[in-house]
C-alpha positions, 0 to 999 in steps of 0.5 A, spaced: 238 652 432 233 646 434 229 644 427 222 642 428 220 635 424 213 637 420 208 632 420 207 630 412 204 624 410 206 620 417 199 616 421 198 618 428 199 613 434 196 614 440 197 607 444 195 609 451 201 604 456 194 600 458 193 599 451 200 596 451 199 592 458 192 589 456 196 586 449 202 585 452 198 580 456 193 578 451 199 575 448 202 572 455 195 568 455 196 565 448 203 563 449 200 559 455 195 557 451 200 554 447 204 550 453 196 547 455 196 545 447 202 542 447 201 537 454 194 534 450 194 527 448 191 528 442 193 527 433 200 531 431 196 534 426 191 537 431 195 539 435 201 542 430 194 546 426 191 548 434 200 550 435 200 555 428 193 557 429 194 560 436 202 562 434 198 567 427 193 570 433 200 572 437 203 574 431 197 578 429 198 582 435 205 583 436 205 585 427 199 590 428 200 594 437 208 593 437 210 594 431 204 600 429 203 597 422 195 598 425 196 605 425 199 605 418 195 606 410 192 600 409 196 601 401 203 599 405 200 594 410 197 589 402 204 590 400 208 588 406 204 583 406 203 580 398 211 581 399 212 576 406 207 572 402 212 572 395 218 571 400 214 566 403 212 562 397 219 562 394 223 559 400 218 553 399 221 552 392 227 548 396 224 543 398 224 538 393 231 539 393 233 538 400 228 531 400 231 529 394 239 530 398 236 526 404 234 520 399 240 521 396 236 520 389 240 522 383 240 528 381 233 529 377 237 532 370 243 531 366 247 534 364 251 536 357 256 533 357 253 527 361 248 526 355 253 526 350 256 520 353 251 516 355 248 516 348 256 512 346 
């Protein structure tokens, strides 16, 4: 017996081959633009910001079209964005400790057993 799947709340997604190829070609052009930016003789910070801008546009195209987030419910997309930003912010928590260990600096805290010995 074959059962038919019902469309409950699924967002309709219609992608033609031409649309997918156009987005793919745009991503290839942006990747080529990154090579052009990389071989320009400009300041490192300018290169970094240009490359980051192109990468964000590339990632946005890939997420919207190839991961079908452009046709999803706006509430879902908003929550995905909020959770992604939270995860990226949480990953930044360890930077200070990694810089401290790179410089072989002593920890900025003391355990309670060491504080008792220091006062004697």
